[in-house]
N, CA, C and O atoms as CSV, one atom per row, in Angstrom:
chain,resi,resn,atom,element,x,y,z
A,1,MET,N,N,-9.945,3.566,-27.237
A,1,MET,CA,C,-10.137,3.738,-25.809
A,1,MET,C,C,-8.797,3.521,-25.104
A,1,MET,O,O,-7.984,2.707,-25.544
A,2,PHE,N,N,-8.577,4.230,-24.038
A,2,PHE,CA,C,-7.351,4.153,-23.241
A,2,PHE,C,C,-7.471,2.981,-22.279
A,2,PHE,O,O,-8.380,2.947,-21.450
A,3,ASN,N,N,-6.557,2.020,-22.386
A,3,ASN,CA,C,-6.605,0.791,-21.588
A,3,ASN,C,C,-5.624,0.843,-20.429
A,3,ASN,O,O,-4.439,1.124,-20.610
A,4,ILE,N,N,-6.136,0.567,-19.238
A,4,ILE,CA,C,-5.325,0.598,-18.018
A,4,ILE,C,C,-5.358,-0.776,-17.359
A,4,ILE,O,O,-6.412,-1.400,-17.240
A,5,LEU,N,N,-4.184,-1.235,-16.934
A,5,LEU,CA,C,-4.081,-2.447,-16.121
A,5,LEU,C,C,-3.878,-2.008,-14.681
A,5,LEU,O,O,-2.910,-1.314,-14.372
A,6,LEU,N,N,-4.784,-2.407,-13.802
A,6,LEU,CA,C,-4.750,-2.047,-12.389
A,6,LEU,C,C,-4.430,-3.288,-11.573
A,6,LEU,O,O,-5.180,-4.263,-11.604
A,7,ILE,N,N,-3.312,-3.260,-10.838
A,7,ILE,CA,C,-2.856,-4.412,-10.064
A,7,ILE,C,C,-2.813,-4.036,-8.585
A,7,ILE,O,O,-2.079,-3.131,-8.189
A,8,ASP,N,N,-3.601,-4.732,-7.779
A,8,ASP,CA,C,-3.609,-4.486,-6.329
A,8,ASP,C,C,-4.242,-5.684,-5.649
A,8,ASP,O,O,-5.210,-6.250,-6.156
A,9,ASP,N,N,-3.702,-6.072,-4.509
A,9,ASP,CA,C,-4.231,-7.236,-3.797
A,9,ASP,C,C,-5.361,-6.883,-2.840
A,9,ASP,O,O,-5.902,-7.771,-2.182
A,10,GLU,N,N,-5.728,-5.619,-2.747
A,10,GLU,CA,C,-6.840,-5.206,-1.885
A,10,GLU,C,C,-8.080,-5.005,-2.754
A,10,GLU,O,O,-8.208,-3.999,-3.452
A,11,GLU,N,N,-8.987,-5.977,-2.700
A,11,GLU,CA,C,-10.141,-5.989,-3.595
A,11,GLU,C,C,-10.983,-4.717,-3.520
A,11,GLU,O,O,-11.406,-4.204,-4.556
A,12,ALA,N,N,-11.233,-4.204,-2.331
A,12,ALA,CA,C,-12.067,-3.009,-2.189
A,12,ALA,C,C,-11.441,-1.812,-2.903
A,12,ALA,O,O,-12.141,-1.027,-3.543
A,13,ILE,N,N,-10.137,-1.680,-2.792
A,13,ILE,CA,C,-9.438,-0.574,-3.453
A,13,ILE,C,C,-9.499,-0.737,-4.967
A,13,ILE,O,O,-9.756,0.224,-5.691
A,14,VAL,N,N,-9.263,-1.951,-5.437
A,14,VAL,CA,C,-9.295,-2.217,-6.877
A,14,VAL,C,C,-10.667,-1.871,-7.451
A,14,VAL,O,O,-10.757,-1.198,-8.478
A,15,LEU,N,N,-11.722,-2.322,-6.803
A,15,LEU,CA,C,-13.067,-2.084,-7.323
A,15,LEU,C,C,-13.422,-0.598,-7.311
A,15,LEU,O,O,-14.062,-0.108,-8.241
A,16,MET,N,N,-13.011,0.121,-6.265
A,16,MET,CA,C,-13.289,1.549,-6.190
A,16,MET,C,C,-12.551,2.308,-7.296
A,16,MET,O,O,-13.145,3.128,-7.995
A,17,ILE,N,N,-11.261,2.031,-7.447
A,17,ILE,CA,C,-10.470,2.720,-8.473
A,17,ILE,C,C,-10.985,2.359,-9.865
A,17,ILE,O,O,-11.109,3.230,-10.725
A,18,LYS,N,N,-11.282,1.090,-10.089
A,18,LYS,CA,C,-11.788,0.643,-11.391
A,18,LYS,C,C,-13.059,1.390,-11.767
A,18,LYS,O,O,-13.177,1.920,-12.872
A,19,GLU,N,N,-14.007,1.427,-10.841
A,19,GLU,CA,C,-15.278,2.104,-11.118
A,19,GLU,C,C,-15.069,3.590,-11.400
A,19,GLU,O,O,-15.652,4.134,-12.337
A,20,ALA,N,N,-14.246,4.238,-10.599
A,20,ALA,CA,C,-14.001,5.666,-10.782
A,20,ALA,C,C,-13.320,5.953,-12.118
A,20,ALA,O,O,-13.676,6.911,-12.803
A,21,LEU,N,N,-12.346,5.129,-12.489
A,21,LEU,CA,C,-11.656,5.347,-13.762
A,21,LEU,C,C,-12.564,5.047,-14.948
A,21,LEU,O,O,-12.494,5.728,-15.971
A,22,GLU,N,N,-13.412,4.037,-14.819
A,22,GLU,CA,C,-14.353,3.748,-15.898
A,22,GLU,C,C,-15.358,4.881,-16.062
A,22,GLU,O,O,-15.762,5.189,-17.183
A,23,CYS,N,N,-15.766,5.503,-14.962
A,23,CYS,CA,C,-16.657,6.675,-15.034
A,23,CYS,C,C,-15.957,7.864,-15.685
A,23,CYS,O,O,-16.606,8.771,-16.208
A,24,SER,N,N,-14.624,7.847,-15.647
A,24,SER,CA,C,-13.832,8.913,-16.282
A,24,SER,C,C,-13.509,8.578,-17.741
A,24,SER,O,O,-12.807,9.335,-18.411
A,25,GLY,N,N,-14.020,7.449,-18.232
A,25,GLY,CA,C,-13.870,7.119,-19.641
A,25,GLY,C,C,-12.754,6.146,-19.987
A,25,GLY,O,O,-12.448,5.958,-21.165
A,26,TYR,N,N,-12.142,5.525,-18.993
A,26,TYR,CA,C,-11.050,4.592,-19.239
A,26,TYR,C,C,-11.556,3.149,-19.215
A,26,TYR,O,O,-12.523,2.829,-18.523
A,27,ASN,N,N,-10.897,2.298,-19.971
A,27,ASN,CA,C,-11.148,0.862,-19.917
A,27,ASN,C,C,-10.144,0.283,-18.926
A,27,ASN,O,O,-8.937,0.457,-19.094
A,28,VAL,N,N,-10.633,-0.405,-17.894
A,28,VAL,CA,C,-9.754,-0.876,-16.817
A,28,VAL,C,C,-9.858,-2.391,-16.679
A,28,VAL,O,O,-10.948,-2.940,-16.523
A,29,GLU,N,N,-8.717,-3.053,-16.740
A,29,GLU,CA,C,-8.620,-4.489,-16.463
A,29,GLU,C,C,-7.915,-4.616,-15.122
A,29,GLU,O,O,-6.970,-3.879,-14.841
A,30,ILE,N,N,-8.374,-5.550,-14.293
A,30,ILE,CA,C,-7.788,-5.690,-12.964
A,30,ILE,C,C,-7.045,-7.014,-12.815
A,30,ILE,O,O,-7.343,-8.011,-13.473
A,31,ALA,N,N,-6.064,-6.974,-11.918
A,31,ALA,CA,C,-5.317,-8.165,-11.534
A,31,ALA,C,C,-5.157,-8.130,-10.025
A,31,ALA,O,O,-4.912,-7.071,-9.448
A,32,ALA,N,N,-5.296,-9.294,-9.378
A,32,ALA,CA,C,-5.290,-9.373,-7.916
A,32,ALA,C,C,-3.893,-9.440,-7.315
A,32,ALA,O,O,-3.735,-9.304,-6.102
A,33,ASP,N,N,-2.881,-9.648,-8.145
A,33,ASP,CA,C,-1.509,-9.694,-7.633
A,33,ASP,C,C,-0.524,-9.497,-8.783
A,33,ASP,O,O,-0.920,-9.407,-9.945
A,34,GLY,N,N,0.752,-9.433,-8.447
A,34,GLY,CA,C,1.772,-9.173,-9.447
A,34,GLY,C,C,1.880,-10.249,-10.512
A,34,GLY,O,O,2.102,-9.944,-11.684
A,35,ILE,N,N,1.726,-11.501,-10.115
A,35,ILE,CA,C,1.829,-12.596,-11.089
A,35,ILE,C,C,0.699,-12.494,-12.117
A,35,ILE,O,O,0.941,-12.558,-13.323
A,36,GLU,N,N,-0.532,-12.335,-11.633
A,36,GLU,CA,C,-1.670,-12.192,-12.550
A,36,GLU,C,C,-1.492,-10.952,-13.426
A,36,GLU,O,O,-1.817,-10.974,-14.613
A,37,GLY,N,N,-0.978,-9.876,-12.839
A,37,GLY,CA,C,-0.747,-8.646,-13.594
A,37,GLY,C,C,0.256,-8.833,-14.717
A,37,GLY,O,O,0.043,-8.351,-15.829
A,38,ILE,N,N,1.335,-9.521,-14.436
A,38,ILE,CA,C,2.365,-9.773,-15.452
A,38,ILE,C,C,1.793,-10.632,-16.587
A,38,ILE,O,O,2.069,-10.380,-17.760
A,39,ILE,N,N,1.008,-11.633,-16.235
A,39,ILE,CA,C,0.392,-12.485,-17.255
A,39,ILE,C,C,-0.548,-11.667,-18.135
A,39,ILE,O,O,-0.496,-11.763,-19.362
A,40,LYS,N,N,-1.406,-10.863,-17.510
A,40,LYS,CA,C,-2.350,-10.045,-18.282
A,40,LYS,C,C,-1.616,-9.013,-19.132
A,40,LYS,O,O,-2.012,-8.745,-20.266
A,41,PHE,N,N,-0.554,-8.439,-18.589
A,41,PHE,CA,C,0.217,-7.453,-19.343
A,41,PHE,C,C,0.796,-8.095,-20.608
A,41,PHE,O,O,0.777,-7.489,-21.680
A,42,GLY,N,N,1.302,-9.302,-20.481
A,42,GLY,CA,C,1.897,-9.991,-21.624
A,42,GLY,C,C,0.893,-10.377,-22.698
A,42,GLY,O,O,1.238,-10.458,-23.877
A,43,LYS,N,N,-0.339,-10.612,-22.296
A,43,LYS,CA,C,-1.364,-11.066,-23.241
A,43,LYS,C,C,-2.179,-9.927,-23.850
A,43,LYS,O,O,-2.819,-10.108,-24.886
A,44,GLY,N,N,-2.160,-8.764,-23.216
A,44,GLY,CA,C,-3.034,-7.688,-23.667
A,44,GLY,C,C,-2.273,-6.471,-24.146
A,44,GLY,O,O,-1.047,-6.472,-24.253
A,45,TYR,N,N,-3.044,-5.430,-24.432
A,45,TYR,CA,C,-2.452,-4.136,-24.781
A,45,TYR,C,C,-2.938,-3.113,-23.773
A,45,TYR,O,O,-4.139,-2.891,-23.621
A,46,PHE,N,N,-1.992,-2.494,-23.091
A,46,PHE,CA,C,-2.335,-1.499,-22.083
A,46,PHE,C,C,-1.538,-0.226,-22.335
A,46,PHE,O,O,-0.345,-0.261,-22.634
A,47,ASP,N,N,-2.237,0.898,-22.205
A,47,ASP,CA,C,-1.595,2.204,-22.372
A,47,ASP,C,C,-0.902,2.646,-21.098
A,47,ASP,O,O,-0.041,3.525,-21.130
A,48,LEU,N,N,-1.280,2.030,-19.951
A,48,LEU,CA,C,-0.759,2.444,-18.659
A,48,LEU,C,C,-0.964,1.320,-17.651
A,48,LEU,O,O,-1.939,0.573,-17.734
A,49,VAL,N,N,-0.045,1.205,-16.702
A,49,VAL,CA,C,-0.175,0.234,-15.619
A,49,VAL,C,C,-0.178,0.987,-14.296
A,49,VAL,O,O,0.649,1.871,-14.073
A,50,ILE,N,N,-1.117,0.630,-13.418
A,50,ILE,CA,C,-1.135,1.126,-12.047
A,50,ILE,C,C,-0.922,-0.101,-11.166
A,50,ILE,O,O,-1.686,-1.063,-11.242
A,51,THR,N,N,0.104,-0.068,-10.338
A,51,THR,CA,C,0.377,-1.230,-9.496
A,51,THR,C,C,0.634,-0.834,-8.052
A,51,THR,O,O,1.327,0.140,-7.760
A,52,ASP,N,N,0.049,-1.626,-7.162
A,52,ASP,CA,C,0.387,-1.499,-5.752
A,52,ASP,C,C,1.860,-1.885,-5.621
A,52,ASP,O,O,2.351,-2.732,-6.367
A,53,ILE,N,N,2.543,-1.281,-4.698
A,53,ILE,CA,C,3.962,-1.595,-4.527
A,53,ILE,C,C,4.156,-2.792,-3.620
A,53,ILE,O,O,5.000,-3.647,-3.889
A,54,ARG,N,N,3.382,-2.863,-2.548
A,54,ARG,CA,C,3.567,-3.953,-1.596
A,54,ARG,C,C,2.459,-4.983,-1.755
A,54,ARG,O,O,1.309,-4.755,-1.378
A,55,MET,N,N,2.842,-6.136,-2.330
A,55,MET,CA,C,1.918,-7.253,-2.527
A,55,MET,C,C,2.689,-8.541,-2.268
A,55,MET,O,O,3.909,-8.575,-2.425
A,56,PRO,N,N,1.990,-9.596,-1.874
A,56,PRO,CA,C,2.687,-10.882,-1.718
A,56,PRO,C,C,3.140,-11.413,-3.073
A,56,PRO,O,O,2.569,-11.068,-4.109
A,57,GLY,N,N,4.155,-12.244,-3.057
A,57,GLY,CA,C,4.670,-12.793,-4.309
A,57,GLY,C,C,5.456,-11.734,-5.052
A,57,GLY,O,O,6.408,-11.167,-4.515
A,58,ILE,N,N,5.063,-11.469,-6.275
A,58,ILE,CA,C,5.723,-10.422,-7.064
A,58,ILE,C,C,5.120,-9.083,-6.676
A,58,ILE,O,O,3.921,-8.858,-6.845
A,59,ASP,N,N,5.962,-8.192,-6.154
A,59,ASP,CA,C,5.474,-6.886,-5.723
A,59,ASP,C,C,5.503,-5.891,-6.889
A,59,ASP,O,O,5.809,-6.253,-8.025
A,60,GLY,N,N,5.182,-4.642,-6.584
A,60,GLY,CA,C,5.137,-3.610,-7.616
A,60,GLY,C,C,6.476,-3.373,-8.296
A,60,GLY,O,O,6.521,-3.048,-9.482
A,61,TYR,N,N,7.564,-3.531,-7.555
A,61,TYR,CA,C,8.889,-3.370,-8.168
A,61,TYR,C,C,9.161,-4.508,-9.146
A,61,TYR,O,O,9.808,-4.296,-10.171
A,62,GLY,N,N,8.676,-5.716,-8.843
A,62,GLY,CA,C,8.807,-6.838,-9.770
A,62,GLY,C,C,7.993,-6.611,-11.035
A,62,GLY,O,O,8.439,-6.934,-12.136
A,63,VAL,N,N,6.793,-6.052,-10.872
A,63,VAL,CA,C,5.961,-5.701,-12.029
A,63,VAL,C,C,6.692,-4.657,-12.866
A,63,VAL,O,O,6.752,-4.770,-14.090
A,64,LEU,N,N,7.242,-3.649,-12.212
A,64,LEU,CA,C,7.978,-2.587,-12.896
A,64,LEU,C,C,9.132,-3.168,-13.716
A,64,LEU,O,O,9.299,-2.819,-14.884
A,65,GLN,N,N,9.913,-4.037,-13.119
A,65,GLN,CA,C,11.051,-4.640,-13.826
A,65,GLN,C,C,10.572,-5.464,-15.019
A,65,GLN,O,O,11.184,-5.429,-16.087
A,66,HIS,N,N,9.486,-6.201,-14.840
A,66,HIS,CA,C,8.958,-7.009,-15.941
A,66,HIS,C,C,8.537,-6.118,-17.112
A,66,HIS,O,O,8.895,-6.386,-18.259
A,67,VAL,N,N,7.788,-5.074,-16.825
A,67,VAL,CA,C,7.310,-4.182,-17.883
A,67,VAL,C,C,8.495,-3.532,-18.598
A,67,VAL,O,O,8.496,-3.426,-19.824
A,68,GLN,N,N,9.493,-3.102,-17.844
A,68,GLN,CA,C,10.649,-2.439,-18.446
A,68,GLN,C,C,11.498,-3.378,-19.298
A,68,GLN,O,O,12.248,-2.917,-20.159
A,69,ASN,N,N,11.393,-4.679,-19.073
A,69,ASN,CA,C,12.159,-5.655,-19.853
A,69,ASN,C,C,11.312,-6.334,-20.922
A,69,ASN,O,O,11.755,-7.304,-21.536
A,70,PHE,N,N,10.112,-5.843,-21.148
A,70,PHE,CA,C,9.178,-6.436,-22.091
A,70,PHE,C,C,9.194,-5.610,-23.374
A,70,PHE,O,O,9.750,-4.513,-23.407
A,71,ASP,N,N,8.578,-6.146,-24.433
A,71,ASP,CA,C,8.502,-5.425,-25.711
A,71,ASP,C,C,7.834,-4.058,-25.550
A,71,ASP,O,O,8.167,-3.108,-26.259
A,72,LYS,N,N,6.895,-3.969,-24.615
A,72,LYS,CA,C,6.136,-2.730,-24.411
A,72,LYS,C,C,6.731,-1.932,-23.248
A,72,LYS,O,O,6.003,-1.425,-22.395
A,73,LYS,N,N,8.055,-1.829,-23.225
A,73,LYS,CA,C,8.743,-1.236,-22.080
A,73,LYS,C,C,8.482,0.253,-21.886
A,73,LYS,O,O,8.791,0.794,-20.825
A,74,ASN,N,N,7.931,0.913,-22.871
A,74,ASN,CA,C,7.645,2.344,-22.740
A,74,ASN,C,C,6.291,2.622,-22.110
A,74,ASN,O,O,5.873,3.777,-22.023
A,75,THR,N,N,5.604,1.582,-21.673
A,75,THR,CA,C,4.309,1.746,-21.024
A,75,THR,C,C,4.505,2.462,-19.691
A,75,THR,O,O,5.270,1.990,-18.850
A,76,PRO,N,N,3.823,3.600,-19.481
A,76,PRO,CA,C,3.952,4.300,-18.199
A,76,PRO,C,C,3.421,3.451,-17.043
A,76,PRO,O,O,2.463,2.692,-17.197
A,77,ILE,N,N,4.067,3.596,-15.880
A,77,ILE,CA,C,3.683,2.832,-14.694
A,77,ILE,C,C,3.548,3.776,-13.504
A,77,ILE,O,O,4.448,4.559,-13.200
A,78,ILE,N,N,2.397,3.679,-12.841
A,78,ILE,CA,C,2.149,4.435,-11.619
A,78,ILE,C,C,2.222,3.451,-10.456
A,78,ILE,O,O,1.532,2.432,-10.466
A,79,GLY,N,N,3.045,3.742,-9.462
A,79,GLY,CA,C,3.133,2.933,-8.255
A,79,GLY,C,C,2.275,3.541,-7.163
A,79,GLY,O,O,2.316,4.751,-6.945
A,80,ILE,N,N,1.494,2.716,-6.472
A,80,ILE,CA,C,0.671,3.191,-5.353
A,80,ILE,C,C,0.994,2.348,-4.127
A,80,ILE,O,O,1.317,1.165,-4.240
A,81,SER,N,N,0.903,2.976,-2.939
A,81,SER,CA,C,1.223,2.226,-1.725
A,81,SER,C,C,0.627,2.883,-0.496
A,81,SER,O,O,0.570,4.107,-0.378
A,82,GLY,N,N,0.184,2.029,0.415
A,82,GLY,CA,C,-0.274,2.481,1.723
A,82,GLY,C,C,0.863,2.551,2.716
A,82,GLY,O,O,0.660,2.940,3.866
A,83,THR,N,N,2.045,2.183,2.294
A,83,THR,CA,C,3.234,2.237,3.140
A,83,THR,C,C,4.176,3.297,2.566
A,83,THR,O,O,5.073,2.977,1.786
A,84,PRO,N,N,3.974,4.548,2.949
A,84,PRO,CA,C,4.705,5.647,2.318
A,84,PRO,C,C,6.226,5.547,2.437
A,84,PRO,O,O,6.946,6.111,1.613
A,85,TRP,N,N,6.718,4.842,3.446
A,85,TRP,CA,C,8.169,4.717,3.561
A,85,TRP,C,C,8.749,3.830,2.459
A,85,TRP,O,O,9.961,3.815,2.246
A,86,LEU,N,N,7.881,3.090,1.759
A,86,LEU,CA,C,8.336,2.282,0.633
A,86,LEU,C,C,8.249,3.025,-0.701
A,86,LEU,O,O,8.736,2.547,-1.726
A,87,LEU,N,N,7.624,4.197,-0.668
A,87,LEU,CA,C,7.445,4.944,-1.901
A,87,LEU,C,C,8.737,5.634,-2.306
A,87,LEU,O,O,9.166,6.608,-1.686
A,88,GLU,N,N,9.330,5.121,-3.332
A,88,GLU,CA,C,10.495,5.741,-3.939
A,88,GLU,C,C,10.182,5.861,-5.418
A,88,GLU,O,O,9.608,4.948,-6.012
A,89,ASP,N,N,10.552,6.966,-6.007
A,89,ASP,CA,C,10.262,7.145,-7.422
A,89,ASP,C,C,10.890,6.030,-8.253
A,89,ASP,O,O,10.293,5.543,-9.213
A,90,LYS,N,N,12.103,5.634,-7.870
A,90,LYS,CA,C,12.829,4.622,-8.654
A,90,LYS,C,C,12.569,4.897,-10.118
A,90,LYS,O,O,12.869,5.986,-10.609
A,91,ASP,N,N,12.016,3.926,-10.822
A,91,ASP,CA,C,11.757,4.107,-12.245
A,91,ASP,C,C,10.278,4.252,-12.569
A,91,ASP,O,O,9.890,4.224,-13.737
A,92,PHE,N,N,9.444,4.409,-11.528
A,92,PHE,CA,C,8.028,4.641,-11.782
A,92,PHE,C,C,7.858,5.999,-12.446
A,92,PHE,O,O,8.629,6.924,-12.191
A,93,ASP,N,N,6.857,6.113,-13.290
A,93,ASP,CA,C,6.572,7.402,-13.923
A,93,ASP,C,C,5.885,8.343,-12.938
A,93,ASP,O,O,5.954,9.563,-13.083
A,94,ALA,N,N,5.226,7.771,-11.943
A,94,ALA,CA,C,4.597,8.549,-10.867
A,94,ALA,C,C,4.350,7.594,-9.705
A,94,ALA,O,O,4.225,6.385,-9.897
A,95,VAL,N,N,4.281,8.151,-8.499
A,95,VAL,CA,C,3.929,7.365,-7.317
A,95,VAL,C,C,2.875,8.116,-6.522
A,95,VAL,O,O,2.888,9.345,-6.453
A,96,LEU,N,N,1.963,7.362,-5.923
A,96,LEU,CA,C,0.906,7.941,-5.097
A,96,LEU,C,C,0.819,7.200,-3.777
A,96,LEU,O,O,0.908,5.973,-3.726
A,97,GLU,N,N,0.647,7.959,-2.725
A,97,GLU,CA,C,0.455,7.386,-1.396
A,97,GLU,C,C,-1.037,7.204,-1.154
A,97,GLU,O,O,-1.819,8.136,-1.342
A,98,LYS,N,N,-1.431,6.000,-0.734
A,98,LYS,CA,C,-2.827,5.759,-0.364
A,98,LYS,C,C,-3.087,6.404,0.984
A,98,LYS,O,O,-2.215,6.342,1.851
A,99,PRO,N,N,-4.216,7.006,1.203
A,99,PRO,CA,C,-5.271,7.232,0.229
A,99,PRO,C,C,-4.940,8.430,-0.655
A,99,PRO,O,O,-4.231,9.346,-0.238
A,100,PHE,N,N,-5.453,8.411,-1.860
A,100,PHE,CA,C,-5.267,9.518,-2.801
A,100,PHE,C,C,-6.610,9.810,-3.438
A,100,PHE,O,O,-7.514,8.974,-3.417
A,101,SER,N,N,-6.734,10.981,-3.995
A,101,SER,CA,C,-7.994,11.332,-4.652
A,101,SER,C,C,-7.987,10.809,-6.084
A,101,SER,O,O,-6.942,10.737,-6.731
A,102,ILE,N,N,-9.151,10.453,-6.554
A,102,ILE,CA,C,-9.282,9.986,-7.937
A,102,ILE,C,C,-8.918,11.119,-8.890
A,102,ILE,O,O,-8.335,10.875,-9.947
A,103,LYS,N,N,-9.249,12.336,-8.533
A,103,LYS,CA,C,-8.882,13.474,-9.389
A,103,LYS,C,C,-7.373,13.543,-9.567
A,103,LYS,O,O,-6.892,13.766,-10.678
A,104,THR,N,N,-6.616,13.353,-8.483
A,104,THR,CA,C,-5.159,13.358,-8.585
A,104,THR,C,C,-4.687,12.245,-9.506
A,104,THR,O,O,-3.808,12.460,-10.342
A,105,LEU,N,N,-5.263,11.056,-9.360
A,105,LEU,CA,C,-4.890,9.932,-10.216
A,105,LEU,C,C,-5.212,10.232,-11.675
A,105,LEU,O,O,-4.376,10.000,-12.548
A,106,VAL,N,N,-6.407,10.742,-11.953
A,106,VAL,CA,C,-6.797,11.062,-13.331
A,106,VAL,C,C,-5.885,12.141,-13.906
A,106,VAL,O,O,-5.490,12.052,-15.068
A,107,ASP,N,N,-5.546,13.150,-13.121
A,107,ASP,CA,C,-4.621,14.201,-13.594
A,107,ASP,C,C,-3.274,13.603,-13.990
A,107,ASP,O,O,-2.695,13.990,-15.006
A,108,ILE,N,N,-2.777,12.666,-13.195
A,108,ILE,CA,C,-1.499,12.006,-13.521
A,108,ILE,C,C,-1.642,11.191,-14.805
A,108,ILE,O,O,-0.760,11.225,-15.663
A,109,ILE,N,N,-2.739,10.467,-14.939
A,109,ILE,CA,C,-2.963,9.673,-16.144
A,109,ILE,C,C,-2.992,10.575,-17.373
A,109,ILE,O,O,-2.373,10.264,-18.391
A,110,ILE,N,N,-3.698,11.672,-17.281
A,110,ILE,CA,C,-3.778,12.617,-18.399
A,110,ILE,C,C,-2.384,13.119,-18.763
A,110,ILE,O,O,-2.033,13.173,-19.941
A,111,ASN,N,N,-1.591,13.484,-17.758
A,111,ASN,CA,C,-0.230,13.986,-18.027
A,111,ASN,C,C,0.648,12.907,-18.671
A,111,ASN,O,O,1.435,13.208,-19.568
A,112,LEU,N,N,0.523,11.668,-18.227
A,112,LEU,CA,C,1.340,10.579,-18.781
A,112,LEU,C,C,0.890,10.183,-20.188
A,112,LEU,O,O,1.679,9.658,-20.973
A,113,ALA,N,N,-0.380,10.437,-20.499
A,113,ALA,CA,C,-0.914,10.070,-21.815
A,113,ALA,C,C,-0.519,11.063,-22.898
A,113,ALA,O,O,-0.625,10.763,-24.087
A,114,GLU,N,N,-0.070,12.224,-22.498
A,114,GLU,CA,C,0.275,13.257,-23.492
A,114,GLU,C,C,1.527,12.911,-24.255
A,114,GLU,O,O,1.951,13.673,-25.124
């Protein structure tokens, strides 16, 4: 099964995305912030990470740097944000502006999984 780590501090968004991705056949683990996400990433195996960019504490760029400096540095990372002026590709494999369609997200996941 394809394992996804979803990191976002907005609970309603996390639950909606999690449910939609699970209905699409993915196994989704959630984290409420960057620190929890980094801990879960280090302890588990994930094929892909989706992270909000703007969060208190460790933001999405901090998550990105951690993943890139970890043993599993080739794990694709999708950055999402409701603040489009903060959306820069930087080293993310893809970025999405909230709100986005689940179909668009699934299409990106499929492309990154190939």
